[in-house]
Every structure is written in C-alpha cells, then in structure tokens.
N, C-alpha and C positions, 0 to 999 in steps of 0.2 A: 899853314892854315888850319885852325880848329873851327867846326862847325858844331854846335850843341842847341837843344831846345829846351826851354825852361817851361815846365808844366804846372802852372799854380792852382791851388784849390780856393775855394772860397776865403776871399780877402775883404777885409773892413776898410773899404774906401767909401767915397761919393757915390760911385758907381752902385755900391750895395744898398745905398738908400738908407732910410731911417726906421723901417717898419720893424718892431720887436718879434713879431710873428712870423717873418721873413726870414731874420737872423736866426732864431730858434730853429725853424725848418732847416737852413744850411747848415747849422752847427751838427745837427744829428745825421748828415750825411758824412760827417767825418768821423775817423777811428778817435780821434783827438777831442770830440766834442766840442770843439770851439774854432773859430775862423781865424786865419792868420792876421797879423797886421800887414801893412804895407812893407814895413821896415825888414820884416821876416824875410819875405820875398823877394826884396831887395839885396838882402846879405847873400840869398842863394845866388841871385844874378850876378853879384861881384865875386863870388867865389869862382865861380865859371869864366869869368875874365881873368881872374887873378893867376899869378905864376903858381899859386898851388894847384891850380888845375891844369898844368901845362901838358899833360899825357892824357887830358881826357877829350875825346872828340865823338861826333858821331853818334851821340847820346841823348837821349830825353830823360832829363832829370825831374823826378816827381817831387815837388814841395807842396803836397796838397793834403797834409795833415791826416793820411791814411785814408782820403775819399776813395783812392783806386781800390782798396781793399773792402771797402765794405758794400759792394755791388752784389746782389743775389741773382 
C-alpha cells in the first residue's frame, strides 16, 4: 500500500472566485507568478496514483508553483 499527500498551491477554480484583485494577490505568492489550472493539479494526483510512482510512498508532493519557497 502507498500513502502520499498532494499539497497544491493556488488554483483557478470556482472556489477562487472571480475577483481579479484577489487573483493578482494570490499570483504574487507563487514563484511562478501564476495560479495553477485544475488540470495541472489533477495531473500531479494522477502521477501519484500511476505505476510511474510505484515506489513513491510516505511523501508530501508539492504542486504549489513555488509558493512554499516564497516565504519570508
């Protein structure tokens, strides 16, 4: 059995709303200066579920556009 966690960054979904000022604020929190698409986060999840990740377990995979490295 494998157990992993996926830690996504800001993602453009309905939950993110449609406020351009909020989106700009959130983009600046990420090293890539953009938000993820839902598809990008889904591909990370699919990787963890795939045979390509058959030896990956007990990890927290960051798919956060560099948000975690932008903390001061």
